[in-house]
N, CA and C atoms as an extended XYZ file, in Angstrom:
591
Properties=species:S:1:pos:R:3:atomname:S:1:resname:S:1:resid:I:1 pbc="F F F"
N        -6.644       19.567       15.201 N   MET     1
C        -5.493       18.782       15.568 CA  MET     1
C        -5.002       17.999       14.340 C   MET     1
N        -3.712       18.020       14.114 N   ALA     2
C        -3.117       17.355       12.956 CA  ALA     2
C        -3.004       15.849       13.210 C   ALA     2
N        -3.050       15.086       12.142 N   GLU     3
C        -2.896       13.637       12.230 CA  GLU     3
C        -1.582       13.243       11.576 C   GLU     3
N        -0.827       12.393       12.236 N   LEU     4
C         0.431       11.900       11.695 CA  LEU     4
C         0.143       10.686       10.817 C   LEU     4
N         0.536       10.764        9.550 N   ILE     5
C         0.353        9.658        8.620 CA  ILE     5
C         1.702        8.970        8.448 C   ILE     5
N         1.787        7.727        8.856 N   SER     6
C         3.043        6.976        8.762 CA  SER     6
C         3.146        6.268        7.425 C   SER     6
N         4.356        6.098        6.941 N   PHE     7
C         4.603        5.393        5.690 CA  PHE     7
C         4.752        3.899        5.978 C   PHE     7
N         3.696        3.333        6.571 N   VAL     8
C         3.655        1.906        6.885 CA  VAL     8
C         2.290        1.370        6.468 C   VAL     8
N         2.188        0.054        6.337 N   VAL     9
C         0.916       -0.583        5.999 CA  VAL     9
C        -0.050       -0.323        7.148 C   VAL     9
N        -1.228        0.270        6.873 N   PRO    10
C        -2.166        0.570        7.962 CA  PRO    10
C        -2.770       -0.699        8.559 C   PRO    10
N        -2.642       -0.843        9.878 N   THR    11
C        -3.208       -2.004       10.571 CA  THR    11
C        -4.076       -1.594       11.756 C   THR    11
N        -3.998       -0.335       12.175 N   GLN    12
C        -4.772        0.106       13.330 CA  GLN    12
C        -6.266        0.013       13.030 C   GLN    12
N        -7.032       -0.392       14.029 N   SER    13
C        -8.469       -0.605       13.830 CA  SER    13
C        -9.202        0.672       13.443 C   SER    13
N        -8.698        1.836       13.857 N   ASP    14
C        -9.401        3.077       13.523 CA  ASP    14
C        -9.158        3.523       12.082 C   ASP    14
N        -8.388        2.746       11.315 N   LYS    15
C        -8.163        3.024        9.894 CA  LYS    15
C        -8.827        1.981        8.999 C   LYS    15
N        -9.511        1.014        9.621 N   VAL    16
C       -10.099       -0.107        8.887 CA  VAL    16
C       -11.623       -0.065        9.017 C   VAL    16
N       -12.302       -0.164        7.884 N   LEU    17
C       -13.761       -0.222        7.868 CA  LEU    17
C       -14.217       -1.616        7.454 C   LEU    17
N       -15.264       -2.081        8.114 N   LEU    18
C       -15.920       -3.326        7.735 CA  LEU    18
C       -17.259       -2.927        7.123 C   LEU    18
N       -17.503       -3.373        5.899 N   VAL    19
C       -18.739       -3.053        5.188 CA  VAL    19
C       -19.451       -4.372        4.896 C   VAL    19
N       -20.728       -4.471        5.309 N   TRP    20
C       -21.465       -5.697        5.006 CA  TRP    20
C       -22.874       -5.390        4.548 C   TRP    20
N       -23.611       -6.432        4.245 N   ASP    21
C       -24.922       -6.349        3.580 CA  ASP    21
C       -24.755       -5.896        2.129 C   ASP    21
N       -23.658       -6.320        1.521 N   LEU    22
C       -23.450       -6.036        0.097 CA  LEU    22
C       -24.253       -7.045       -0.712 C   LEU    22
N       -24.875       -6.609       -1.792 N   SER    23
C       -25.781       -7.456       -2.563 CA  SER    23
C       -25.054       -8.577       -3.296 C   SER    23
N       -25.834       -9.581       -3.678 N   THR    24
C       -25.280      -10.751       -4.357 CA  THR    24
C       -25.235      -10.583       -5.869 C   THR    24
N       -25.869       -9.551       -6.410 N   GLY    25
C       -25.962       -9.387       -7.861 CA  GLY    25
C       -24.630       -9.295       -8.571 C   GLY    25
N       -23.861       -8.231       -8.356 N   PRO    26
C       -22.610       -8.093       -9.096 CA  PRO    26
C       -21.515       -9.007       -8.545 C   PRO    26
N       -20.537       -9.368       -9.394 N   PRO    27
C       -19.419      -10.190       -8.917 CA  PRO    27
C       -18.518       -9.381       -7.972 C   PRO    27
N       -17.642      -10.082       -7.261 N   ALA    28
C       -16.764       -9.447       -6.276 CA  ALA    28
C       -15.907       -8.337       -6.891 C   ALA    28
N       -15.428       -8.537       -8.127 N   GLU    29
C       -14.580       -7.524       -8.769 CA  GLU    29
C       -15.347       -6.222       -8.993 C   GLU    29
N       -16.614       -6.329       -9.419 N   ALA    30
C       -17.441       -5.143       -9.646 CA  ALA    30
C       -17.745       -4.445       -8.323 C   ALA    30
N       -18.012       -5.220       -7.270 N   LEU    31
C       -18.247       -4.633       -5.945 CA  LEU    31
C       -17.001       -3.908       -5.453 C   LEU    31
N       -15.847       -4.509       -5.659 N   SER    32
C       -14.587       -3.887       -5.239 CA  SER    32
C       -14.394       -2.541       -5.931 C   SER    32
N       -14.662       -2.490       -7.218 N   HIS    33
C       -14.532       -1.243       -7.974 CA  HIS    33
C       -15.525       -0.192       -7.467 C   HIS    33
N       -16.762       -0.596       -7.235 N   SER    34
C       -17.777        0.339       -6.740 CA  SER    34
C       -17.414        0.867       -5.351 C   SER    34
N       -16.939       -0.013       -4.481 N   LEU    35
C       -16.531        0.400       -3.142 CA  LEU    35
C       -15.345        1.365       -3.203 C   LEU    35
N       -14.396        1.065       -4.064 N   PHE    36
C       -13.236        1.953       -4.212 CA  PHE    36
C       -13.699        3.343       -4.666 C   PHE    36
N       -14.603        3.379       -5.632 N   THR    37
C       -15.105        4.660       -6.149 CA  THR    37
C       -15.776        5.474       -5.048 C   THR    37
N       -16.607        4.826       -4.233 N   VAL    38
C       -17.330        5.538       -3.173 CA  VAL    38
C       -16.386        5.984       -2.061 C   VAL    38
N       -15.584        5.060       -1.530 N   PHE    39
C       -14.795        5.368       -0.337 CA  PHE    39
C       -13.547        6.190       -0.623 C   PHE    39
N       -13.040        6.162       -1.830 N   SER    40
C       -11.855        6.988       -2.138 CA  SER    40
C       -12.199        8.478       -2.164 C   SER    40
N       -13.481        8.812       -2.157 N   GLN    41
C       -13.887       10.221       -2.069 CA  GLN    41
C       -13.550       10.815       -0.700 C   GLN    41
N       -13.339        9.966        0.301 N   PHE    42
C       -13.067       10.431        1.661 CA  PHE    42
C       -11.577       10.497        1.983 C   PHE    42
N       -10.749        9.878        1.162 N   GLY    43
C        -9.315        9.891        1.409 CA  GLY    43
C        -8.630        8.766        0.661 C   GLY    43
N        -7.310        8.761        0.753 N   LEU    44
C        -6.513        7.754        0.050 CA  LEU    44
C        -6.700        6.387        0.696 C   LEU    44
N        -6.987        5.383       -0.129 N   LEU    45
C        -7.196        4.019        0.346 CA  LEU    45
C        -5.936        3.189        0.156 C   LEU    45
N        -5.665        2.342        1.137 N   TYR    46
C        -4.585        1.374        0.990 CA  TYR    46
C        -5.101        0.136        0.258 C   TYR    46
N        -6.292       -0.328        0.640 N   SER    47
C        -6.836       -1.522       -0.021 CA  SER    47
C        -8.350       -1.620        0.144 C   SER    47
N        -8.956       -2.329       -0.797 N   VAL    48
C       -10.370       -2.701       -0.746 CA  VAL    48
C       -10.415       -4.194       -1.067 C   VAL    48
N       -10.892       -4.989       -0.116 N   ARG    49
C       -10.964       -6.435       -0.325 CA  ARG    49
C       -12.392       -6.907       -0.087 C   ARG    49
N       -12.918       -7.666       -1.029 N   VAL    50
C       -14.297       -8.167       -0.972 CA  VAL    50
C       -14.262       -9.680       -0.787 C   VAL    50
N       -15.112      -10.167        0.125 N   PHE    51
C       -15.165      -11.593        0.436 CA  PHE    51
C       -16.610      -12.076        0.407 C   PHE    51
N       -16.846      -13.336        0.026 N   PRO    52
C       -18.213      -13.879        0.117 CA  PRO    52
C       -18.560      -14.144        1.582 C   PRO    52
N       -19.850      -13.992        1.911 N   ASN    53
C       -20.296      -14.293        3.278 CA  ASN    53
C       -20.038      -15.765        3.581 C   ASN    53
N       -19.942      -16.072        4.856 N   ALA    54
C       -19.752      -17.459        5.294 CA  ALA    54
C       -20.964      -18.292        4.877 C   ALA    54
N       -20.757      -19.588        4.751 N   ALA    55
C       -21.817      -20.496        4.292 CA  ALA    55
C       -23.028      -20.476        5.217 C   ALA    55
N       -22.824      -20.208        6.511 N   VAL    56
C       -23.944      -20.201        7.460 CA  VAL    56
C       -24.742      -18.900        7.390 C   VAL    56
N       -24.202      -17.872        6.775 N   ALA    57
C       -24.902      -16.591        6.639 CA  ALA    57
C       -25.683      -16.568        5.330 C   ALA    57
N       -26.488      -15.521        5.168 N   ARG    58
C       -27.236      -15.416        3.913 CA  ARG    58
C       -26.279      -15.038        2.781 C   ARG    58
N       -26.646      -15.337        1.537 N   PRO    59
C       -25.757      -15.030        0.405 CA  PRO    59
C       -25.460      -13.534        0.324 C   PRO    59
N       -24.281      -13.232       -0.109 N   GLY    60
C       -23.870      -11.838       -0.250 CA  GLY    60
C       -22.378      -11.697       -0.021 C   GLY    60
N       -21.955      -10.482        0.181 N   PHE    61
C       -20.535      -10.192        0.351 CA  PHE    61
C       -20.331       -9.218        1.503 C   PHE    61
N       -19.091       -9.180        1.988 N   TYR    62
C       -18.665       -8.137        2.911 CA  TYR    62
C       -17.305       -7.655        2.427 C   TYR    62
N       -16.883       -6.501        2.931 N   ALA    63
C       -15.614       -5.930        2.473 CA  ALA    63
C       -14.833       -5.355        3.646 C   ALA    63
N       -13.526       -5.345        3.485 N   ILE    64
C       -12.618       -4.697        4.427 CA  ILE    64
C       -11.890       -3.615        3.649 C   ILE    64
N       -12.014       -2.388        4.143 N   ILE    65
C       -11.423       -1.229        3.466 CA  ILE    65
C       -10.423       -0.587        4.417 C   ILE    65
N        -9.195       -0.386        3.937 N   LYS    66
C        -8.156        0.225        4.769 CA  LYS    66
C        -7.802        1.608        4.244 C   LYS    66
N        -7.845        2.579        5.150 N   PHE    67
C        -7.421        3.946        4.872 CA  PHE    67
C        -6.039        4.166        5.478 C   PHE    67
N        -5.328        5.157        4.968 N   TYR    68
C        -4.073        5.578        5.598 CA  TYR    68
C        -4.364        6.479        6.797 C   TYR    68
N        -5.494        7.165        6.770 N   SER    69
C        -5.843        8.154        7.791 CA  SER    69
C        -7.049        7.700        8.604 C   SER    69
N        -6.927        7.736        9.922 N   SER    70
C        -8.061        7.380       10.776 CA  SER    70
C        -9.164        8.432       10.658 C   SER    70
N        -8.795        9.680       10.455 N   ARG    71
C        -9.790       10.743       10.289 CA  ARG    71
C       -10.646       10.485        9.037 C   ARG    71
N       -10.001       10.090        7.937 N   ASP    72
C       -10.741        9.784        6.705 CA  ASP    72
C       -11.656        8.582        6.893 C   ASP    72
N       -11.175        7.559        7.606 N   ALA    73
C       -11.986        6.361        7.844 CA  ALA    73
C       -13.221        6.710        8.671 C   ALA    73
N       -13.061        7.547        9.675 N   GLN    74
C       -14.202        7.937       10.516 CA  GLN    74
C       -15.220        8.750        9.724 C   GLN    74
N       -14.758        9.671        8.886 N   ARG    75
C       -15.677       10.458        8.052 CA  ARG    75
C       -16.452        9.551        7.103 C   ARG    75
N       -15.755        8.579        6.495 N   ALA    76
C       -16.410        7.651        5.562 CA  ALA    76
C       -17.444        6.799        6.283 C   ALA    76
N       -17.123        6.342        7.485 N   GLN    77
C       -18.055        5.509        8.251 CA  GLN    77
C       -19.328        6.284        8.560 C   GLN    77
N       -19.193        7.508        9.026 N   LYS    78
C       -20.370        8.320        9.373 CA  LYS    78
C       -21.215        8.640        8.140 C   LYS    78
N       -20.562        8.926        7.020 N   ALA    79
C       -21.292        9.326        5.812 CA  ALA    79
C       -21.956        8.150        5.098 C   ALA    79
N       -21.403        6.943        5.210 N   CYS    80
C       -21.881        5.817        4.398 CA  CYS    80
C       -22.733        4.795        5.145 C   CYS    80
N       -22.649        4.761        6.462 N   ASP    81
C       -23.397        3.760        7.216 CA  ASP    81
C       -24.906        3.964        7.028 C   ASP    81
N       -25.599        2.879        6.668 N   GLY    82
C       -27.043        2.921        6.488 CA  GLY    82
C       -27.502        3.514        5.165 C   GLY    82
N       -26.561        3.760        4.256 N   LYS    83
C       -26.902        4.320        2.937 CA  LYS    83
C       -26.822        3.218        1.887 C   LYS    83
N       -27.625        3.318        0.825 N   PRO    84
C       -27.563        2.287       -0.223 CA  PRO    84
C       -26.300        2.386       -1.081 C   PRO    84
N       -25.643        3.546       -1.115 N   LEU    85
C       -24.428        3.784       -1.894 CA  LEU    85
C       -24.655        3.479       -3.369 C   LEU    85
N       -24.349        2.281       -3.831 N   PHE    86
C       -24.463        1.920       -5.244 CA  PHE    86
C       -25.424        0.754       -5.464 C   PHE    86
N       -26.165        0.367       -4.428 N   GLN    87
C       -27.118       -0.739       -4.556 CA  GLN    87
C       -28.466       -0.286       -4.008 C   GLN    87
N       -29.491       -1.116       -4.117 N   THR    88
C       -30.839       -0.697       -3.705 CA  THR    88
C       -31.038       -0.746       -2.191 C   THR    88
N       -30.364       -1.659       -1.501 N   SER    89
C       -30.520       -1.768       -0.050 CA  SER    89
C       -29.344       -1.097        0.672 C   SER    89
N       -29.561       -0.601        1.894 N   PRO    90
C       -28.482        0.064        2.621 CA  PRO    90
C       -27.409       -0.921        3.089 C   PRO    90
N       -26.198       -0.412        3.238 N   VAL    91
C       -25.082       -1.215        3.737 CA  VAL    91
C       -24.769       -0.787        5.166 C   VAL    91
N       -24.108       -1.644        5.899 N   LYS    92
C       -23.637       -1.310        7.241 CA  LYS    92
C       -22.134       -1.077        7.158 C   LYS    92
N       -21.691       -0.006        7.802 N   VAL    93
C       -20.272        0.354        7.793 CA  VAL    93
C       -19.840        0.615        9.230 C   VAL    93
N       -18.829       -0.104        9.697 N   ARG    94
C       -18.318        0.064       11.059 CA  ARG    94
C       -16.795        0.157       11.031 C   ARG    94
N       -16.269        0.897       11.990 N   LEU    95
C       -14.820        0.916       12.177 CA  LEU    95
C       -14.396       -0.413       12.770 C   LEU    95
N       -13.163       -0.805       12.495 N   GLY    96
C       -12.648       -2.055       13.046 CA  GLY    96
C       -12.684       -2.030       14.559 C   GLY    96
N       -12.802       -3.200       15.164 N   THR    97
C       -12.828       -3.268       16.626 CA  THR    97
C       -11.417       -3.173       17.168 C   THR    97
N       -11.306       -2.561       18.316 N   ARG    98
C        -9.989       -2.357       18.932 CA  ARG    98
C        -9.586       -3.599       19.733 C   ARG    98
N        -8.361       -4.017       19.515 N   HIS    99
C        -7.765       -5.108       20.290 CA  HIS    99
C        -6.501       -4.562       20.923 C   HIS    99
N        -6.634       -4.013       22.134 N   LYS   100
C        -5.487       -3.377       22.786 CA  LYS   100
C        -4.396       -4.382       23.121 C   LYS   100
N        -4.784       -5.628       23.378 N   ALA   101
C        -3.791       -6.630       23.760 CA  ALA   101
C        -2.895       -7.020       22.591 C   ALA   101
N        -3.394       -6.877       21.373 N   LEU   102
C        -2.616       -7.286       20.208 CA  LEU   102
C        -1.636       -6.200       19.795 C   LEU   102
N        -0.419       -6.565       19.548 N   GLN   103
C         0.585       -5.649       19.021 CA  GLN   103
C         0.773       -5.973       17.546 C   GLN   103
N         0.514       -4.997       16.680 N   HIS   104
C         0.665       -5.216       15.249 CA  HIS   104
C         2.056       -4.788       14.821 C   HIS   104
N         2.707       -5.640       14.037 N   GLN   105
C         4.017       -5.296       13.508 CA  GLN   105
C         3.836       -4.314       12.359 C   GLN   105
N         4.642       -3.265       12.351 N   ALA   106
C         4.543       -2.255       11.295 CA  ALA   106
C         5.418       -2.676       10.120 C   ALA   106
N         4.802       -2.776        8.949 N   PHE   107
C         5.533       -3.107        7.734 CA  PHE   107
C         5.650       -1.853        6.885 C   PHE   107
N         6.862       -1.559        6.430 N   ALA   108
C         7.086       -0.371        5.594 CA  ALA   108
C         6.391       -0.545        4.250 C   ALA   108
N         5.945        0.564        3.693 N   LEU   109
C         5.328        0.552        2.369 CA  LEU   109
C         6.397        0.367        1.306 C   LEU   109
N         6.033       -0.251        0.187 N   ASN   110
C         6.984       -0.345       -0.920 CA  ASN   110
C         7.112        1.024       -1.592 C   ASN   110
N         8.041        1.152       -2.495 N   SER   111
C         8.362        2.447       -3.103 CA  SER   111
C         7.170        3.083       -3.815 C   SER   111
N         6.423        2.292       -4.591 N   SER   112
C         5.304        2.879       -5.327 CA  SER   112
C         4.200        3.350       -4.388 C   SER   112
N         3.963        2.626       -3.288 N   ARG   113
C         2.969        3.051       -2.297 CA  ARG   113
C         3.426        4.331       -1.594 C   ARG   113
N         4.736        4.434       -1.313 N   CYS   114
C         5.273        5.658       -0.702 CA  CYS   114
C         5.063        6.851       -1.629 C   CYS   114
N         5.323        6.653       -2.907 N   GLN   115
C         5.126        7.735       -3.875 CA  GLN   115
C         3.654        8.132       -3.941 C   GLN   115
N         2.769        7.141       -3.965 N   GLU   116
C         1.333        7.413       -4.017 CA  GLU   116
C         0.891        8.221       -2.792 C   GLU   116
N         1.351        7.817       -1.607 N   LEU   117
C         0.978        8.485       -0.373 CA  LEU   117
C         1.534        9.905       -0.319 C   LEU   117
N         2.803       10.074       -0.673 N   ALA   118
C         3.411       11.406       -0.653 CA  ALA   118
C         2.746       12.329       -1.670 C   ALA   118
N         2.486       11.832       -2.859 N   ASN   119
C         1.841       12.667       -3.876 CA  ASN   119
C         0.421       13.046       -3.460 C   ASN   119
N        -0.279       12.160       -2.769 N   TYR   120
C        -1.640       12.464       -2.333 CA  TYR   120
C        -1.635       13.617       -1.323 C   TYR   120
N        -0.735       13.565       -0.349 N   TYR   121
C        -0.738       14.565        0.711 CA  TYR   121
C         0.070       15.822        0.373 C   TYR   121
N         1.055       15.702       -0.518 N   PHE   122
C         1.865       16.878       -0.864 CA  PHE   122
C         1.484       17.467       -2.214 C   PHE   122
N         0.549       16.857       -2.912 N   GLY   123
C         0.140       17.345       -4.222 CA  GLY   123
C         0.852       16.563       -5.316 C   GLY   123
N         0.212       16.490       -6.473 N   PHE   124
C         0.777       15.738       -7.591 CA  PHE   124
C         2.155       16.272       -7.957 C   PHE   124
N         3.112       15.400       -8.058 N   SER   125
C         4.511       15.755       -8.357 CA  SER   125
C         5.037       16.789       -7.378 C   SER   125
N         4.510       16.761       -6.157 N   GLY   126
C         4.965       17.694       -5.136 CA  GLY   126
C         6.245       17.241       -4.482 C   GLY   126
N         6.784       16.131       -4.938 N   TRP   127
C         8.047       15.670       -4.388 CA  TRP   127
C         8.821       14.961       -5.472 C   TRP   127
N        10.074       14.751       -5.212 N   SER   128
C        10.903       14.046       -6.186 CA  SER   128
C        11.937       13.232       -5.436 C   SER   128
N        12.491       12.279       -6.146 N   LYS   129
C        13.586       11.508       -5.566 CA  LYS   129
C        14.677       11.402       -6.602 C   LYS   129
N        15.878       11.289       -6.131 N   ARG   130
C        16.995       11.091       -7.050 CA  ARG   130
C        17.947       10.083       -6.434 C   ARG   130
N        18.526        9.276       -7.288 N   ILE   131
C        19.509        8.303       -6.832 CA  ILE   131
C        20.853        9.013       -6.753 C   ILE   131
N        21.432        9.028       -5.575 N   ILE   132
C        22.734        9.668       -5.381 CA  ILE   132
C        23.847        8.733       -5.818 C   ILE   132
N        23.715        7.461       -5.434 N   LYS   133
C        24.748        6.490       -5.790 CA  LYS   133
C        24.123        5.103       -5.854 C   LYS   133
N        24.519        4.345       -6.867 N   LEU   134
C        24.112        2.959       -7.013 CA  LEU   134
C        25.380        2.180       -7.287 C   LEU   134
N        25.710        1.237       -6.403 N   GLN   135
C        26.975        0.524       -6.530 CA  GLN   135
C        26.784       -0.948       -6.210 C   GLN   135
N        27.423       -1.802       -6.993 N   GLU   136
C        27.377       -3.236       -6.717 CA  GLU   136
C        28.369       -3.532       -5.600 C   GLU   136
N        27.925       -4.289       -4.602 N   LEU   137
C        28.771       -4.612       -3.452 CA  LEU   137
C        29.398       -5.994       -3.549 C   LEU   137
N        28.970       -6.787       -4.498 N   SER   138
C        29.388       -8.186       -4.565 CA  SER   138
C        30.890       -8.367       -4.607 C   SER   138
N        31.580       -7.521       -5.338 N   GLY   139
C        33.024       -7.686       -5.478 CA  GLY   139
C        33.828       -6.884       -4.485 C   GLY   139
N        33.192       -6.145       -3.599 N   LEU   140
C        33.917       -5.307       -2.654 CA  LEU   140
C        34.627       -6.146       -1.607 C   LEU   140
N        35.803       -5.704       -1.227 N   GLU   141
C        36.556       -6.415       -0.201 CA  GLU   141
C        36.387       -5.763        1.158 C   GLU   141
N        35.672       -4.651        1.219 N   ASP   142
C        35.457       -3.953        2.482 CA  ASP   142
C        34.415       -4.714        3.291 C   ASP   142
N        34.855       -5.469        4.298 N   ALA   143
C        33.958       -6.320        5.069 CA  ALA   143
C        32.959       -5.511        5.886 C   ALA   143
N        33.282       -4.267        6.180 N   ALA   144
C        32.382       -3.441        6.987 CA  ALA   144
C        31.113       -3.100        6.220 C   ALA   144
N        31.200       -3.044        4.903 N   LEU   145
C        30.052       -2.647        4.092 CA  LEU   145
C        29.285       -3.843        3.558 C   LEU   145
N        29.993       -4.888        3.196 N   ALA   146
C        29.345       -6.046        2.582 CA  ALA   146
C        28.580       -6.855        3.633 C   ALA   146
N        27.476       -7.446        3.207 N   VAL   147
C        26.633       -8.281        4.066 CA  VAL   147
C        26.741       -9.710        3.546 C   VAL   147
N        26.748      -10.721        4.444 N   PRO   148
C        26.814      -12.097        3.942 CA  PRO   148
C        25.708      -12.346        2.923 C   PRO   148
N        26.090      -13.028        1.831 N   MET   149
C        25.108      -13.236        0.772 CA  MET   149
C        25.171      -14.651        0.246 C   MET   149
N        24.126      -15.017       -0.485 N   GLN   150
C        24.074      -16.328       -1.101 CA  GLN   150
C        24.966      -16.330       -2.341 C   GLN   150
N        25.476      -17.499       -2.672 N   LYS   151
C        26.314      -17.617       -3.859 CA  LYS   151
C        25.490      -17.291       -5.101 C   LYS   151
N        26.045      -16.465       -5.974 N   GLY   152
C        25.363      -16.108       -7.209 CA  GLY   152
C        24.285      -15.055       -7.032 C   GLY   152
N        24.325      -14.328       -5.912 N   SER   153
C        23.336      -13.273       -5.667 CA  SER   153
C        24.060      -11.947       -5.445 C   SER   153
N        24.181      -11.130       -6.485 N   PRO   154
C        24.875       -9.849       -6.303 CA  PRO   154
C        24.085       -8.903       -5.404 C   PRO   154
N        24.829       -8.087       -4.650 N   GLN   155
C        24.225       -7.096       -3.779 CA  GLN   155
C        24.476       -5.709       -4.337 C   GLN   155
N        23.515       -4.816       -4.088 N   PHE   156
C        23.633       -3.444       -4.553 CA  PHE   156
C        23.376       -2.499       -3.396 C   PHE   156
N        24.136       -1.424       -3.349 N   LEU   157
C        23.923       -0.341       -2.400 CA  LEU   157
C        23.294        0.817       -3.162 C   LEU   157
N        22.224        1.362       -2.615 N   CYS   158
C        21.574        2.491       -3.261 CA  CYS   158
C        21.379        3.601       -2.244 C   CYS   158
N        21.898        4.774       -2.558 N   ALA   159
C        21.683        5.958       -1.732 CA  ALA   159
C        20.754        6.884       -2.512 C   ALA   159
N        19.652        7.293       -1.891 N   VAL   160
C        18.675        8.161       -2.544 CA  VAL   160
C        18.431        9.398       -1.691 C   VAL   160
N        17.833       10.389       -2.324 N   GLU   161
C        17.423       11.588       -1.611 CA  GLU   161
C        16.003       11.928       -2.045 C   GLU   161
N        15.123       12.130       -1.068 N   VAL   162
C        13.754       12.551       -1.334 CA  VAL   162
C        13.669       14.038       -1.023 C   VAL   162
N        13.096       14.806       -1.956 N   VAL   163
C        13.027       16.259       -1.809 CA  VAL   163
C        11.570       16.709       -1.869 C   VAL   163
N        11.178       17.540       -0.916 N   LEU   164
C         9.844       18.142       -0.894 CA  LEU   164
C        10.024       19.650       -1.084 C   LEU   164
N        10.112       20.122       -2.347 N   PRO   165
C        10.410       21.533       -2.596 CA  PRO   165
C         9.475       22.541       -1.928 C   PRO   165
N         8.149       22.305       -1.908 N   PRO   166
C         7.287       23.317       -1.285 CA  PRO   166
C         7.573       23.537        0.205 C   PRO   166
N         8.166       22.531        0.860 N   TYR   167
C         8.412       22.622        2.296 CA  TYR   167
C         9.889       22.799        2.626 C   TYR   167
N        10.744       22.840        1.604 N   GLY   168
C        12.176       22.994        1.822 CA  GLY   168
C        12.792       21.838        2.576 C   GLY   168
N        12.265       20.626        2.401 N   CYS   169
C        12.755       19.445        3.123 CA  CYS   169
C        13.523       18.516        2.190 C   CYS   169
N        14.584       17.949        2.723 N   ARG   170
C        15.365       16.920        2.031 CA  ARG   170
C        15.621       15.783        3.002 C   ARG   170
N        15.529       14.563        2.518 N   SER   171
C        15.783       13.411        3.383 CA  SER   171
C        16.567       12.353        2.621 C   SER   171
N        17.796       12.063        3.075 N   PRO   172
C        18.574       11.004        2.417 CA  PRO   172
C        18.193        9.636        2.974 C   PRO   172
N        18.471        8.596        2.204 N   GLY   173
C        18.234        7.231        2.645 CA  GLY   173
C        19.182        6.277        1.946 C   GLY   173
N        19.462        5.152        2.606 N   VAL   174
C        20.388        4.162        2.064 CA  VAL   174
C        19.760        2.789        2.216 C   VAL   174
N        19.952        1.939        1.230 N   GLY   175
C        19.448        0.578        1.309 CA  GLY   175
C        20.361       -0.391        0.588 C   GLY   175
N        20.308       -1.654        1.012 N   ILE   176
C        21.075       -2.718        0.362 CA  ILE   176
C        20.080       -3.752       -0.131 C   ILE   176
N        20.252       -4.181       -1.379 N   SER   177
C        19.353       -5.162       -1.960 CA  SER   177
C        20.168       -6.325       -2.505 C   SER   177
N        19.629       -7.514       -2.381 N   GLU   178
C        20.276       -8.706       -2.918 CA  GLU   178
C        19.336       -9.317       -3.938 C   GLU   178
N        19.827       -9.575       -5.128 N   GLU   179
C        18.987      -10.094       -6.205 CA  GLU   179
C        19.570      -11.423       -6.691 C   GLU   179
N        18.771      -12.500       -6.677 N   PRO   180
C        19.277      -13.770       -7.213 CA  PRO   180
C        19.716      -13.609       -8.663 C   PRO   180
N        20.861      -14.153       -8.997 N   LEU   181
C        21.450      -13.999      -10.321 CA  LEU   181
C        20.517      -14.493      -11.411 C   LEU   181
N        19.768      -15.560      -11.147 N   ARG   182
C        18.868      -16.113      -12.155 CA  ARG   182
C        17.796      -15.091      -12.559 C   ARG   182
N        17.253      -14.360      -11.568 N   GLN   183
C        16.241      -13.353      -11.878 CA  GLN   183
C        16.824      -12.221      -12.715 C   GLN   183
N        18.065      -11.824      -12.423 N   LEU   184
C        18.705      -10.769      -13.206 CA  LEU   184
C        18.924      -11.227      -14.648 C   LEU   184
N        19.362      -12.489      -14.814 N   GLU   185
C        19.592      -13.017      -16.162 CA  GLU   185
C        18.283      -13.067      -16.948 C   GLU   185
N        17.186      -13.492      -16.291 N   GLU   186
C        15.889      -13.549      -16.964 CA  GLU   186
C        15.434      -12.151      -17.367 C   GLU   186
N        15.692      -11.171      -16.513 N   ALA   187
C        15.287       -9.796      -16.818 CA  ALA   187
C        16.040       -9.268      -18.033 C   ALA   187
N        17.286       -9.685      -18.199 N   LEU   188
C        18.076       -9.231      -19.343 CA  LEU   188
C        17.709       -9.981      -20.618 C   LEU   188
N        17.357      -11.262      -20.487 N   VAL   189
C        17.041      -12.071      -21.659 CA  VAL   189
C        15.615      -11.810      -22.142 C   VAL   189
N        14.680      -11.567      -21.239 N   TRP   190
C        13.275      -11.425      -21.611 CA  TRP   190
C        13.030      -10.314      -22.625 C   TRP   190
N        13.574       -9.075      -22.452 N   PRO   191
C        13.310       -8.049      -23.462 CA  PRO   191
C        13.794       -8.460      -24.852 C   PRO   191
N        14.908       -9.186      -24.916 N   ALA   192
C        15.425       -9.632      -26.212 CA  ALA   192
C        14.453      -10.613      -26.865 C   ALA   192
N        13.859      -11.481      -26.050 N   ARG   193
C        12.877      -12.428      -26.582 CA  ARG   193
C        11.644      -11.673      -27.098 C   ARG   193
N        11.247      -10.662      -26.340 N   GLY   194
C        10.054       -9.887      -26.718 CA  GLY   194
C        10.229       -9.197      -28.058 C   GLY   194
N        11.435       -8.704      -28.346 N   ARG   195
C        11.667       -8.011      -29.631 CA  ARG   195
C        11.686       -8.989      -30.799 C   ARG   195
N        12.120      -10.220      -30.533 N   ALA   196
C        12.236      -11.188      -31.626 CA  ALA   196
C        10.870      -11.656      -32.111 C   ALA   196
N         9.857      -11.650      -31.216 N   SER   197
C         8.554      -12.175      -31.631 CA  SER   197
C         7.703      -11.156      -32.326 C   SER   197
């Protein structure tokens, strides 16, 4: 049976692993790297976060690992639970608990995460995108297209097309972005400063 992978931040409990009994020796950054190395063998990871145990518990760390695929998370849980992985003592690995009463809001992935996810499942450079049109809306008089904006914040319309050549698929998309003028000015001035130094 096929699994549908959505281009949203994974929040479902069957995509989240809780890992505990992590040793106190290495710092959190080193544990995060080791966990990423081990668990990314089972599928694409959205995040690996390491936290110190609560003050009432014994010293050590626990981690929350998010997969895009529930199938990958389940395989990782079965393969890693009770194994020492990268330390001398075994770790415990469990799938997140289900909270049916809670409704999680789906947040869309940013562009780089979308590219990472598509390239993982469709193959490296298995897709491409092209900008069809990029236009500033700030000076437009067409009220149907322009959106109310803050003073000094230009708006841009961007039409893109995502192409998956191996599957013969094309998908257009449109978005409007508003950028504070100060940030745009800093972006233009900063490279000039960098060259002068």
